[in-house]
N, C-alpha and C positions, 0 to 999 in steps of 0.2 A: 289616479291611484285605483288599482283593481282590488276588488274584494272577492275572495273565494269562499263559498260556503260548503263546497264539496257535495252538494245535493243535486247538482245539475239542473238544467232547465228543460223539463219535459212537460211544461204546461201546468205544473203544480206548485203550490206554495204551502208553507206550514201555517196552520191556523188552529189555535187552541190545542196544540199537541198532536194534530193529525195532518196528513197531506190531503189537500183539496185542490181541485182545479182552479186556476186563476179566473175562470169564468163563473165560479160559484157566486151565488147571490150575496152570501155573507161577506166575501171579499169586496164586492162593489159597495155594500152597505157600510162597511168599516171605512172605506175610502171616502164615501160621501159624508159620513159623520165627521171624519177628520177634517175635510175641507170646510164644512160648516162651522166647526169649532174654531178653526183658524180665522175665518171671516168674522165671526162674532167677536173674537178677541181684538181683531183689527178695528172693527167698528166701535167697540167699547173704548179703545184707546183714542180714537178720533173724537168721539162724543165727549170724552173727559178732557180733551185738549192736550193730551200727552204729546211731548215733543219726540220726533223721530222720523226716520225715513220710512215711507210706505209706497209700494208699487201702485196702490190704488189712489192715495190721497196726495202723493207728491213728496218732495224732500223737505219741505219746511212748513208743514201744516201746523196750525195752532201754536205758533211760537209765543212764549210768554213775553210780557214787556221787559225790557232790559233796564 
């Protein structure tokens, strides 16, 4: 599926209502924070023993007794 935003790709992206270059430090920072948040959530699930599939911990981590 293709998504069209009609803004073109000239090396910029929309951030906080303005166009900034994709190399802007804020774009990198937001991406890093997003990845960290996802990892912390995954780690929290693992430490709690929640059931589910995870690319880090495998497909059957911490299964409860049946």
